[in-house]
Each structure stands twice: as C-alpha cells, then as structure tokens.
N, C-alpha and C positions, 0 to 999 in steps of 0.2 A: 621360473617355476615350470615344471613339466606338465603335460596334459594330465587330467585326472584319470586314475585307474580305479575301477570299482572292484573291490575284493570281497567275495562272499566268505563269511566266517561261520563254520559249522562245528560247534564245540564238541559234540559227541558225548560219550558216556564216561563214567568212572572219573579218572584223573583228567579226562579230556578238557573240561572247562578250565582247569588250572593251568595246564601246559599251553593251551591255546591262548588264554589271557596273557600269559607271560610272553608268548611269541608275538602277539599283536602289540604289546607295550614296547618291546624291543624294536620291532619293525617300525612302529610309529616314530620312535625317537630317532632312529637312524635315517628314516625317510625325511623327517623335518630338517635334520642337519644338512642333508644333501639335496634339498629342494625337490624331493619326489612327492608328488601330490596323490595321496591315497584316500579313498573313501571306503570304510568298512561297513558291510551290510550283514547283520546277524540273520541266519536262516535256521529253522528247527530241523533236527535230525536225531535219530536214536530213540532212547526210551522217553525222553521229554516230548519228542514229536508224537510218539505212539499214544501217550497219555492225552495229548491235545487233539490229535487228528485221526487216531486209530490206525496209524501206520508209521513206520520209522523213517520213510523217505516220502513226505507228502508231495503232491503235485505242485503246491505252492513253492516248495523248496527247489524243485527242478526248474520251475519257471524263473525263479530268482537267480539260479546258477547260470541259466542261459543268458541272462542280462548282465552278467559280471565278466570282468576281464580275467579273473583267476580265482582260485578257491583255496581256503585253508581248512582242512578237515582234521578234527581231533579223533582219537581212537574210539572205536565202537565195540560194544560188547557182543561180538559176533556169536550167533548160535544161541544166545540167551533170551531172545525175544519170544513173545507168545506166538504160537503157530498160526493164529488167525491174522498175524501181521501180513499185509499184502506184499511186503518187501522181504519176507523171510526167505533165506536164513541170514542174509547179510546185505545191509544197505550200501556199504562201500563197494561191494562187488557189482551191485546194480548200477552204481554211478559209473564205474569203469566201463561197463557194457553199454549203458545208455549213451554215454558221450564218447565211446570208442577210444578210451585212454589205453592204447595198446602197449605203451612202454612204461615199465616201472624201473626207474633209475635209482640205484642204491649205492652211493659212494661209501667207502670204508677207509677212514684215515686215522692215524695215530694222533690223538689230541692230548693225551695225558703224558706227562713227563715225571720222572722221579717217583714212580708209583709201584715199583716192583715188576714192571713189565718191560724193562729195558731191552730184553732180547726180542721183543716184538715191536720196537719202535721203527719208524720209517715206513709203515704200511700205507700205501696209497693206491687203492684199486677201486674199480666201479663194477657192480653187478648190474647187467642189463637183462631184465626179466620180462619175457612175454607175459601180457597182463590180461588177456581176454578169453583164453580157452584152456586146453589141456584137461587135466582131471578135475578142475574146480567146477563143481556142479552148478553154480549160479552164473557161470560165464560161458556155457557151451551154446551150440547153435540150436539145440532142441528144447522143446518145452519141458517143464518139470525141473527136477533138481539133478538129473544126470545119474541118479542111483536108483536101482530097481530091485525088487524082491520077486524073482520068478517063483520061489517057494519060501516057506517059512524058515528055511535053514541056509539060504543063499542070497547074497547081494551081488549084483552086477554094477560096476562103476564104469560109466561111459567116458572115454577120452576123445577129445576132438583136436585134430591138428590140421590146419589148412595152409596151403601154399602162400596165400596172401599174408597171413599172420607171420609166418616164418620169414618171408621176404622183407617185410617192413621192419621187423625187430632186428634182423641181421644188418640191414643197412643203417639203422639207428646206431647200432653198436660200433660199426666201422667208422661212421662219421664222428662219433665221440672219441674213439681211439686216435683218429687223425687230429682232432681239435686239442686233445690233451698234450700232444707233442712229448710224450714220455717214452714208452717202449715201442709205440706203434704196433701193438700186439692185441689181437682178439683171440681169446680162448673159448672155443665152442664146447660147452659141457653137455653131455648126452648119455644115453644108454642104448645106443643103436645096435649093440650086440644082442640085446633082448627085445627091445621095442623097435623091431627092425623097420617097420614101415613108417611109423610116426616120426621117430627120431632120425630115420633115414631121410625123410623129406626135410626135416629141420636142417640136417647137415648139407643136403643138396643146395638149399637156399643160402646157407652160410658161405659155401664155396663160390656161389655165383656172386655174392656181395663182395667177396675178396677180389674177384676179377674187376669189379668197378673201382675198388680202392686198393690199387696195387702197392701203394706206399705202406700199407698196413699188412703185417703178417697174420696168418691164421694158423692156429694149432687146435687140434681136436683131442679132448680128454674125456674118458669115461667118468661119470659123476662120482663114483667111489674113489677113483684115483685123485680127482680134483679135490674132493673133501679132505683127503689125507694131505695133499700138497698145500692146501690152505693153512693147515696147522703147522706143517714142518717148514715151509718156505713161502709165506704169503707175499713176500717182496718180489717173487718171480712173476706175479700176475700184473696185468694192466687193466684190460677190460674183459670181463667174463660175460659171455653171451649164453643164455640158456632158456629153457622152457619154464613155464609157470611154476610147477611144483618144485622142480629142482632149485629154481631161483629163490623161492620162498625159504627153503631149508638152508641153502648155502649162505644166504645173506645173514641169517641169524647166527650161523657158525662164525662167519667173518666178523660180525659185530662183537662176538665174545672175545676176539683177539685184541680189541682196542678199548675195552671197558664196558661193553654191554649194550643193550638195546636203547638205553637212555641217551646214547651218543650216535644213534643210527638214523639219519634223515633219509627221506626218499621223495621223489617226484613222480606222480602219475601223469603221463602226457600223451596227447594225440596230435593231430594236425591243427585242431581248432581250439582245444581247451587243455588246461593243465591244473593239477591239484597238488598242493603241498600236504604231505601226510607222513608223520613219523612212523617208523617201522613197528614200534612196540604196540602192545595192546592197552586195554582200558584200565587194568589193575584195580578193580573195584575195591579191593581190600585196602588200598592206599588213598582212596578218594576222600577229599575233605581234610586230610591231615597235613597239607602244606609241605609234603616231603618229596613229591615227584620231581624227576629230572626233566627240565623243559628243553634241554639242548637239542634233542632230535627234532622237535617241532620248530624250534627257532631256526636251525640250519635248513630245514625244509622250506621255510619261507624265503631264504636267500636263494635257493634253487628255483623257486617260482619266479623271482625277479629276473634271474638270468634267462629263464624261458621266455618271459615277456619281452626281454631285450632282443633275443634272437628271433622272435616271431613277429617281426614287422615294426619293431620300435628301436631300431639300432641308432637312430638319431638322438635318443634319450639316454645320455650317459649317466643320469642320476639313478637309473635302475641298477647298473653295474656297480656304481660307487656305493650305493646303499647295501647291496649284497656283500661287497667286500668289507664294508664297515662292520656288518654283523659278524662275519667270519673272524675278522681280526679281534673283535671284542671277546668273542667266545674263546679263542685260542689264548689271548692274553690272560684272561681271568683263570682259565684252567691250568695254564702253564706254571703258575706260581707254586702249585703243589700244596698250598695252605689248606687245611681242613675247612676253614671258613669260606673258601672259594669253590667248594665242591659239595654236591648233594650226597645224601647218605649212600646211594647205590654205587658211588665210585669212591668210597672211603672218606667222605667228608662229613661235615655236620651242618651244612647250610640248608635253610628251608628253601622252598620254591620261590617265595616272594623275596627273600633276601638275595638269592642268586640273581634274580631278575634285576633287583636294584643295583647290584654290582655291575652288571652288563650295561645298564643305562648310564651309570656314572662313568664307566669307561668310555662309552660313546660320546657323552657330553664333553 
C-alpha cells in the first residue's frame, strides 16, 4: 500500500457536485484496485460556501487546500455571484493566483469512434496555457479587476505580461513536448504583429526555451492562422504554447473537434500545488437532472495523479497505474459506440450515474 495522499474535493456549482461525485467514485475504485491510498476531504466553495460563509472561497477552504496533496475542483458559476462576495468575480481564478498555478494543461484527444467524426480521428495534442495574467482581470498584478471606466462611455482593459510568466510557461511546454515523444514540436501561438510588446516578450521567452530544449522544434503562428489550422489539420499540432486568453479560446475550439467540452480535461499546476478541473462550465440548466457528462472531470483526476507522481513521488507506481486504469476504462466504454455507453451530449442516452457505474464495472 502506498503512502496516504490527501485530496481536497471542491464540488462547485451547477453540475459540479454530480461530475465531481462521479470522478471521485471512479478514482476511488481504480485506486483501491491498484493499492493507491487516498483520503478525500470535502471543502466548501462557490454558492454553497457563499450561503454559509458570505464568500465563495472561505479562508477555511484555502487552509484545507494548503494541507492537501492535490485538489479536485468542480465547475463554478463564474460571474454569477453577488458583488458583495469577497472573492468576486471568480473563485477559481483566485485559487490559481493564490497558489501560483501558472500552467493550465489541456490535452485534446479523439475518444469517440464510429460517431460521424471519422475525418477528425487521431487528434492528439496538448494546449499549454499561461494561467496567471494577460487580460484576465482577476489574475493581474494590480488591485481591482483590471478594467476601468475613465468616463461613462469608455472601458479600459489592462493586460499584464511578465518575463517570469512567459519563461516558465514556455519551459513547461517544451518539457511536455519532450516527454510526449511524438512530434517534438511546440507551436507558439501569438498576435505579435498587433500586440507588439506583450506578445513580443512572450515569443522572446519561447525562443530562449527552445535553446534549452534543442531536441524540440519551435514554430510560431499567429492566433488567427492557428485557429484555422486547428479546424483544417489538427493532426499537425503536438504542443500548443500560448497566452491566457488565446489558450482559453483555442482549447474550446479544439474540444469541439473531438466531441465537446464534456470530454475536455485539464490540470492547473504550479511548482508546489496542482488542481484537477474540467474545462467546461457549471451548466446550471442541467443541474440535478443526472445527464451531465463526467468524462472531463474524471480524466482531470488522472492528470492529477500523474502530476503527483512526477512531483516527488516517482517511487509510487500506484499513482501511474491508477491514472492509466482510469483512462483505459473511459476509452473502452466510449469506444463501443453504443448509446447506452455515452451521455446525451455525445449522442448517447446514458445518465451520469449509469455511465459512472459502467466505468466502475470496467475497472473492477
């Protein structure tokens, strides 16, 4: 039996509790089979936390996260909280900034077969998105929300780009490309022809990173060209390195090529902490109906286990075995193409709970 890992569970809003519950059930089953010792600790966040503590990210939750080895976060209803919330406008952004989760890793892979998407099969790329600055108002270096009204008819949006952030996200992308052993290619996506200084700094650090990782090639693409290429020839990409806003948009576009956001996992990571979090939102209109697709949240937990393994626990093979067990179960269940093995969003008729049971049966 491996050492015990404490995993904080933050269920979130809308469909969050349903997909997070599914993810922890599947994770528990796979962990038990592979001798991985996990302890789950529930922490309040989102609307539930606001009703109890008057804020969406209570200090008690932050303290509990500090004492945990990793976190699973459900989707949050960003921008929908009362403005007297001390964590307005978005608790997840505050988590990333508080714990310096500078890298948002978003893999995009073809999981569905025989579903009318044959021309888009074989997609296997990763978007590496800088996660702490850029145009996002809750993540910049200055107080306030980063947007200002100099007069009643004008809004100024502040963008922050720092050398440190560009350097570390670039090196993270190159390390990932090297580890993947596929095309050994990093594509730096930018708009330096217009955002000359900010994206110029980003490209400068991407080129420096390539000097450190000479086995990996670097190509540079304007974001509009990259967006088109994602649709026309997604198989040409390996690792896409980009800034916060562009990464947010491109990752949703890429997810659409493989079946939608219900299949889009992600990991928010820094040097000391990491958080599993599906790319999709809270979908409040689906909450409580038992129809949400839990795959993205489930696969995000597998990414968390891999991060734990690479961050000082390489002697514990149960982490990698459990992550692989989860991925294989998801792929096997989805690959049949049977409507009973897929949720509504990907052309099936399975409920969230039934899909979860299918995965657990496959693992057992």
